[in-house]
LUMZAGU-10026 format. One record per residue (C-alpha): chain; residue number from 1; x, z, y. Coordinates in pm, 1 decimal. Example, Ala and Ser with C-alpha at 12.3 -4.5 7.8 and 13.67 -1.06 7.14 Angstrom:
BEGIN
   chain   resi         xx         zz         yy
       A      1     1230.0      780.0     -450.0
       A      2     1367.0      714.0     -106.0
This chain:
BEGIN
   chain   resi         xx         zz         yy
       A      1    12727.4    10361.4    11129.0
       A      2    12686.7    10758.9    11303.8
       A      3    12766.7    10689.5    11627.9
       A      4    12547.5    10397.2    11645.1
       A      5    12239.3    10623.1    11548.4
       A      6    12304.1    10850.2    11788.1
       A      7    12344.6    10602.6    12013.1
       A      8    12013.3    10481.2    11954.2
       A      9    11854.6    10841.9    11932.4
       A     10    12019.5    10911.5    12332.3
       A     11    11768.4    10640.0    12458.5
       A     12    11474.2    10687.1    12225.2
       A     13    11223.0    10788.5    12443.4
       A     14    10832.2    10895.8    12284.4
       A     15    10572.8    10687.1    12392.9
       A     16    10167.4    10856.2    12378.0
       A     17     9926.2    10569.3    12308.1
       A     18     9736.3    10588.7    12615.7
       A     19    10065.8    10546.1    12866.1
       A     20    10032.7    10165.8    12718.6
       A     21     9650.5    10136.3    12815.0
       A     22     9722.3     9849.0    13073.8
       A     23     9828.8     9600.9    12833.7
       A     24     9510.4     9618.8    12620.8
       A     25     9205.1     9359.9    12648.2
       A     26     8871.7     9401.7    12646.7
       A     27     8880.8     9337.3    12271.4
       A     28     9040.1     9666.5    12164.4
       A     29     9036.7    10009.3    12233.5
       A     30     9361.1    10246.3    12256.6
       A     31     9225.1    10496.3    12077.3
       A     32     9247.2    10289.3    11768.0
       A     33     9616.9    10348.7    11802.5
       A     34     9717.7    10661.5    11614.2
       A     35    10091.6    10620.1    11586.9
       A     36    10254.6    10666.9    11907.8
       A     37    10530.1    10411.6    11989.3
       A     38    10858.1    10440.3    12049.2
       A     39    11117.1    10313.6    12352.5
       A     40    11446.2    10195.8    12281.9
       A     41    11666.0    10060.8    12567.3
       A     42    11316.0     9940.3    12781.7
       A     43    11156.9     9780.5    12455.3
       A     44    10860.0     9919.3    12402.9
       A     45    10770.7     9937.5    11960.2
       A     46    10407.4    10090.6    11905.2
       A     47    10375.3    10235.7    11564.1
       A     48    10678.7    10219.0    11426.2
       A     49    10627.2    10355.5    11131.5
       A     50    10365.7    10124.7    11064.2
       A     51    10562.5     9848.1    11125.7
       A     52    10792.4     9968.8    10877.2
       A     53    10547.2    10016.8    10599.4
       A     54    10416.6     9664.5    10684.6
       A     55    10793.2     9524.1    10610.1
       A     56    10805.2     9747.4    10306.4
       A     57    10457.4     9538.4    10187.1
       A     58    10617.8     9180.5    10279.1
       A     59    10938.6     9302.1    10134.7
       A     60    10724.2     9318.6     9771.6
       A     61    10577.8     9030.3     9851.8
       A     62    10849.8     8785.9     9868.5
       A     63    11053.7     8961.7     9593.9
       A     64    10748.1     8889.5     9338.3
       A     65    10755.4     8546.0     9480.9
       A     66    11065.4     8461.5     9456.8
       A     67    11059.6     8603.5     9071.4
       A     68    10753.2     8402.8     9040.3
       A     69    10927.3     8085.7     9144.5
       A     70    11247.9     8116.0     8932.7
       A     71    11015.4     8128.1     8602.1
       A     72    10956.2     7762.8     8385.7
       A     73    10686.1     7627.7     8279.1
       A     74    10430.6     7844.8     8487.9
       A     75    10058.1     7870.2     8378.4
       A     76     9842.1     7822.6     8619.6
       A     77     9763.6     8209.7     8721.0
       A     78    10122.6     8268.3     8743.4
       A     79    10125.6     7945.9     8970.3
       A     80     9835.7     8072.0     9184.3
       A     81    10002.5     8412.2     9234.6
       A     82    10297.2     8306.6     9355.5
       A     83    10115.2     8113.0     9636.8
       A     84     9922.4     8479.3     9692.1
       A     85    10257.5     8695.8     9716.0
       A     86    10413.4     8416.5     9983.7
       A     87    10109.0     8422.9    10183.9
       A     88    10101.2     8776.5    10201.1
       A     89    10434.0     8842.8    10236.3
       A     90    10399.4     8596.5    10547.5
       A     91    10086.4     8779.9    10629.7
       A     92    10279.3     9163.5    10612.1
       A     93    10497.9     9017.6    10854.0
       A     94    10322.7     8880.6    11108.2
       A     95    10082.4     9224.4    11088.6
       A     96    10360.6     9442.3    11139.7
       A     97    10479.0     9269.4    11468.6
       A     98    10126.7     9114.0    11626.0
       A     99     9915.5     9391.8    11476.6
       A    100    10131.7     9674.3    11500.1
       A    101    10475.5     9620.8    11752.5
       A    102    10386.4     9423.2    11995.0
       A    103    10023.5     9543.2    11975.1
       A    104    10027.6     9671.0    12310.5
       A    105    10136.4     9338.6    12484.0
       A    106    10016.0     9022.2    12306.3
       A    107     9639.6     8929.9    12282.3
       A    108     9417.1     8995.7    11994.2
       A    109     9433.6     8656.0    11908.8
       A    110     9767.5     8679.2    11802.6
       A    111     9621.0     8878.1    11550.5
       A    112     9459.8     8597.2    11403.3
       A    113     9702.1     8365.1    11237.1
       A    114     9852.7     8710.3    11045.8
       A    115     9472.0     8784.9    10910.7
       A    116     9443.6     8375.6    10829.7
       A    117     9719.2     8422.9    10609.5
       A    118     9583.1     8754.2    10441.4
       A    119     9250.0     8584.7    10377.5
       A    120     9440.1     8269.8    10246.4
       A    121     9644.9     8500.7    10010.1
       A    122     9313.4     8662.3     9833.9
       A    123     9170.0     8348.9     9807.2
       A    124     9447.1     8275.1     9547.7
       A    125     9445.8     8523.8     9406.3
       A    126     9074.7     8481.2     9346.2
       A    127     9157.6     8162.8     9166.3
       A    128     9413.6     8299.9     8986.0
       A    129     9178.1     8542.2     8807.3
       A    130     8957.5     8234.3     8765.6
       A    131     9220.5     8051.0     8586.1
       A    132     9309.3     8342.4     8366.6
       A    133     8924.8     8329.5     8270.4
       A    134     8840.6     7992.1     8204.4
       A    135     9040.0     8015.5     7879.8
       A    136     8782.9     8164.5     7720.7
       A    137     8463.9     8095.5     7962.5
       A    138     8258.9     7742.5     8034.9
       A    139     8429.8     7561.3     8199.6
       A    140     8123.7     7459.2     8455.6
       A    141     8121.0     7876.8     8515.0
       A    142     8456.0     7824.1     8625.8
       A    143     8440.7     7498.5     8829.6
       A    144     8147.1     7674.7     9033.1
       A    145     8335.3     7998.4     9109.5
       A    146     8596.5     7779.8     9234.6
       A    147     8409.2     7564.0     9438.7
       A    148     8234.0     7899.5     9624.7
       A    149     8581.3     8026.3     9667.3
       A    150     8630.2     7767.4     9917.6
       A    151     8300.9     7808.2    10056.0
       A    152     8334.1     8184.3    10100.9
       A    153     8699.7     8178.8    10225.7
       A    154     8585.0     7894.3    10555.8
       A    155     8260.3     8079.1    10580.5
       A    156     8420.7     8410.2    10678.8
       A    157     8713.1     8233.4    10811.1
       A    158     8503.9     8111.1    11072.2
       A    159     8324.2     8410.4    11139.9
       A    160     8688.1     8615.6    11170.0
       A    161     8779.4     8362.8    11467.4
       A    162     8431.2     8379.9    11653.4
       A    163     8398.4     8753.6    11630.0
       A    164     8796.9     8861.7    11664.0
       A    165     8692.3     9142.3    11394.7
       A    166     8916.4     9281.4    11106.1
       A    167     8654.2     9352.9    10920.5
       A    168     8584.6     9041.5    10819.9
       A    169     8879.0     9028.5    10657.3
       A    170     8826.0     9365.9    10467.6
       A    171     8516.0     9220.4    10381.2
       A    172     8698.7     8872.2    10257.1
       A    173     8990.7     9130.3    10085.1
       A    174     8722.4     9357.5     9906.4
       A    175     8514.6     9064.2     9771.3
       A    176     8766.4     8903.9     9670.9
       A    177     8965.1     9179.1     9439.8
       A    178     8641.4     9449.7     9361.2
       A    179     8391.2     9118.0     9279.7
       A    180     8565.4     8807.1     9176.1
       A    181     8889.3     8935.1     9074.7
       A    182     8720.0     9228.5     8882.0
       A    183     8494.9     9021.8     8704.0
       A    184     8719.3     8747.0     8591.7
       A    185     8992.1     9002.6     8484.6
       A    186     8701.1     9235.6     8272.6
       A    187     8565.2     8944.4     8113.7
       A    188     8944.4     8776.5     8001.2
       A    189     9016.3     9097.2     7888.4
       A    190     8701.4     9191.6     7678.5
       A    191     8726.6     8889.3     7494.4
       A    192     9128.8     8847.7     7478.7
       A    193     9295.8     9224.7     7512.9
       A    194     9513.8     9039.8     7756.2
       A    195     9773.7     9275.1     7836.6
       A    196     9809.4     9101.1     8229.9
       A    197     9395.7     9146.7     8256.8
       A    198     9460.6     9522.4     8185.8
       A    199     9666.8     9548.4     8470.1
       A    200     9507.2     9368.3     8714.7
       A    201     9185.3     9615.6     8563.4
       A    202     9382.3     9913.7     8668.6
       A    203     9470.6     9755.4     8940.0
       A    204     9138.9     9815.1     9075.7
       A    205     9192.7    10203.5     9064.2
       A    206     9502.3    10149.3     9315.5
       A    207     9309.0     9943.3     9580.4
       A    208     9074.5    10186.5     9569.8
       A    209     9253.3    10404.1     9656.8
       A    210     9452.7    10223.7     9935.9
       A    211     9054.7    10188.8    10068.9
       A    212     8997.5    10511.5    10098.3
       A    213     9286.8    10591.9    10247.1
       A    214     9245.3    10336.4    10522.8
       A    215     8903.8    10384.2    10605.5
       A    216     8862.5    10823.4    10571.0
       A    217     9235.4    10883.5    10742.2
       A    218     9484.1    11105.0    10544.0
       A    219     9727.7    11178.4    10813.0
       A    220     9985.9    11345.4    10695.9
       A    221    10225.8    11367.4    11067.1
       A    222    10168.3    11208.1    11354.8
       A    223    10419.6    10934.7    11263.9
       A    224    10292.6    10900.9    10911.6
       A    225     9932.5    10841.9    10905.7
       A    226     9702.1    10658.6    10700.6
       A    227     9791.2    10325.5    10749.8
       A    228    10154.2    10429.8    10648.2
       A    229    10018.8    10605.3    10343.6
       A    230     9756.9    10328.4    10229.0
       A    231    10038.4    10020.0    10289.6
       A    232    10274.4    10225.8    10030.1
       A    233     9963.1    10224.8     9725.5
       A    234     9975.8     9858.8     9866.3
       A    235    10298.3     9787.4     9809.6
       A    236    10269.9     9897.4     9440.6
       A    237     9986.4     9759.6     9413.2
       A    238    10125.7     9419.4     9509.0
       A    239    10383.8     9498.9     9195.8
       A    240    10160.7     9558.8     8971.5
       A    241     9953.7     9251.3     9049.0
       A    242    10347.0     9055.2     8971.3
       A    243    10386.1     9231.7     8641.2
       A    244    10037.8     9161.7     8548.5
       A    245    10100.0     8746.4     8643.4
       A    246    10464.4     8821.9     8421.9
       A    247    10257.8     8927.7     8103.6
       A    248     9914.1     8743.4     8139.1
       A    249     9985.0     8531.2     7860.5
       A    250    10114.1     8844.1     7629.9
       A    251     9784.5     9019.2     7447.3
       A    252     9795.3     9303.4     7440.3
       A    253     9757.7     9346.6     7059.4
       A    254     9854.2     9101.0     6829.8
């Protein structure tokens, strides 16, 4: 292994983002790539650490999905969270490959499948929150928001594919987590003191930290930028969501 690593380093070359400008389409600007790429054996990989941190998020998602899948007699909340984990894991994987690693050679439309998996995953975590709160709220209110959940998802997916703008994916995530999930878990926690809802409320703090890091760049190093740090916070957030699903039926106080 030591010899192999030395061999790789001997064939490693630093790539400036500007050097791949000719590969970019009219939809993007090379200045948006803050992290340089590497060249190993003639293969160009852009934003290598961002690729790795995206795979970290995917790994946590797939672990959580596998663990939830093994549960017997799942609640609706656990079932929807399981689907969320699977779809978000796929989204992070596609994002690592087409959104970062190969961003210099693929058309921006290749980003859309990953974006859509992300948007559908958020829709399922919304449904998980609604299912949790439906135990203590009016069925009419819960059903209304379930229908709104579908309508809002389809509308933003349509806008995203027409504009090819990531900001609508971010808008969907913000609406899903900071409005729907926050509202329903707050309501459920007030009514039941449920430990799962408490964890989901605490998780909102992690998500806000990730948003701040991502939108107000905190760049610690050329090869460890704001995206990488945000991905690490997201991986922690995903694990908290998993733990919240496990204890979603256990009250904080007896």
